[in-house]
N, C-alpha and C positions, 0 to 999 in steps of 0.2 A: 962424510957429508951428511948434512941434516936436510931431508927433503922438505920443500915448502912450495906453496902456490901463491903467486902474486894475485891479489884480488882487485887492487886499485893501484895505478901508477899516475902520478901528477908531477909535472916538472916545469921549471923555468930555467934561466941561464945559471942560477946559483944553487938551487936545491932540487932534490927529488923527494917526494913523499910517496911511500909505498906501504900499502897494507898487505901483510902476508898471513897465510894460515900455515902453521907447522903441521906436517903430515906424518911426523914420527911419534905422535902421542894420540893414538886413535881412542884410547879409553879415558882420556883427560876430560873431566867434567867442568873444570874451571876455564871459562872462555878466555880469561886473561892470560892463560898459559899457551893458548892455541893461536890467538890472533894478535898481531903486533902492527902498530903503525910506526914506521921508521922515517925519521928525517935525516937525509943524507946530504952532507955538504962535502965536496971533495972526497977526502978519505975518512971523514968522521961520520959515524953512524950513531944517532941518538934515538932511543926508544921513547916515544911519546907516551905519557900517562893518560890513558883513556878515562874520561869522566861520564860522557853521555853521547847519545846520537838521536837524531830525528830525521825523518824522510817523508816526503810526499810524492806526488806523481812526477814532478819535474825536477826536484833537487833534494840534496841530502846535506846534513850538517853534523860535524863531529866537534865535541868540545874535549880538549885535553888541558891538563894543568898548565902546559906550556904555550897553548895557542888555540885558536879557533879556525875551523875549516868548513867552508861552504862550497858545495860543488854540484854540477849538473853533468850531463853527458859530454859537454865540450870544454868547459873551463872551470877553474876553481880559484878561490881566494883563501889564502892562509895568512892569518895574522899572528905574529909572535907576540906573546903577552909581555915578555921582558923588554924587547926593543920597540914594540908597537910597529915594527916593519910589516907591511903587507906585501905578500907575493901574489902576483897573478900567474896562475899555473895552467898549463895545457893538460888536458886529459889524454893519456896514452893507452894503447892496448897493453893490459897487464900481462898478457900471454907472451909478449915480446920485450924482455928485458935485455939490455946490452950485457955482454959478457962481463964487462968491468963492473957494472952494477950488481949483477948476480954474484960476482966474487966478493964485493963488499958486504953484501947481505950474508953470504955464507961464512965469511970471516967473523962477522958479528955473532952469528948464531953459534959458531963453534967456540967462541971465546966466552960464551955465557955459562 
């Protein structure tokens, strides 16, 4: 098993967006090897390609090659740049992932 910590968990009825930090690479200097944003639909896990981030006192934004994410402490909007579909996501406690979601993430990490 590859140890990880969930930093953010956002979801609606069709997708989960989870940011994780890998804990098995303590000496890694390349942040892209430590931090992953994962888009999870059913059993499919896609790693989003991080471009940039901004944050202020009330909200945060992440730009990925695949989409745009804007969120605060209660809700988020994720726009898929391919389909232009926008998902309204609820912010969840990242310390409490379902067993099925943890397993999907673990399977993804192990396959890398």
